[in-house]
C-alpha positions, 0 to 999 in steps of 0.5 A: 373817198368821194367828193362831189360839188354843185355850183349855182349862179343864182344871179349875176352877183349871188353863187351858191356852192354845195358839196359833200365828202364820203370817206370809208376808213379801214385800218389794221394793225399788229403788234410784234414782240421781238425781244423781252428783257429778263426783268419781265419774267418776274412780272405777271405778263401773259406774253412771250418774246416772238408773240404776234398780236393782231386783230387791232382793226379800225374802221369808220365811215363818215359823211361831210357836207358843206354849203357856201353862199358868195355875194359879189357886192361890187367887182372888187368886194365879196361877202360869203357865209358858209356852213362846213362839216369835217372829220379826223380819222381815228386809228391805232395808238402808236404808244403801246408798250408791253403790258396786260392791256396788250394781251387778247385775253384782256376783256378791253382789248383792243379797244384800249389801243384804238382811238375814234374819229374826231368830228367838227361842224360850224360856220364862217362869214366874212369879206374879201375886197380889193380897195384903193384902185386894187392896191389894197387887199383885205380879207376878214372871217369870223367863225365858230366850230365845235368839235366832238370826240376831240383827239388829244395826246397825254403823257402817263407819267407812271408807264413813262409814254404818250398815249392818244385818247378822245376827250369831250367836246370843244368849241373854238371861235374867233376873227381873223383878218389880213391885208396887203397894201402896195403903198403909193411909195414906189417899191414899198409894200405893207402886209399884216395879219391878226387873229382873235381866238377862244378854244375851250372845253364845253363838256365834262373832261376829267384830267389825271387829277380828277379835275373837270376841264369843262370851260377851260381854255385848251393848252397852246391855244393863243388868244391873240396872234398877228404880224406886221411887215413891209418890204422896200424894193427899188432899183439902184442901177441897171444891174443892182437892186436894193431890197429891205424887208422886215416882220414883226410877230406876236403870239 
């Protein structure tokens, strides 16, 4: 993998950053069958105990650019906008079980054991600020990213195994913010964060029941998460300090 970036101070208050990453993936896999139960002898498999299955290779190349503009409104407040691309490498599924799909004679071999790279592209806009004479730090970001060849893991109840596959496109968008406040009360600081997010499939993807997941929210995708907490730390003598901390989280 190779990465390069250029930083340009356009003015005293505007900075532009542009970069690109090139990645070359090359993975080679094989499967060995050290033991086959006698029960399998009655099934129409073409594999024998001790067989070595190779030729399960994956290779891919990716170029991911990004560009960001940062404007320092004041010394303590900045606003930024960025466009980014990225990817998550594909590879060889590690859920292979003894079956006809493992045979090199199968016309779908080895594609049935491979999953492709996942790619993403999108933008962010946000601000970073220090307020109240630097005692309050505030960050906020709005984002939208589109994913293609999304990698998910499903469970095949018939074969009793998990398998990795690529599905349709997905879009995730939302707003995130966090703050940390050193209050006027000596030793008391308050912190918190909030995230509002939407992630849904934007192209057809059919589940095992034949239902299209287009327009559906992705599983385990929370629409609202956040936390708030505080710490009170004060000296009670020359050798002792009292510290009390608590946090509340919501998902």
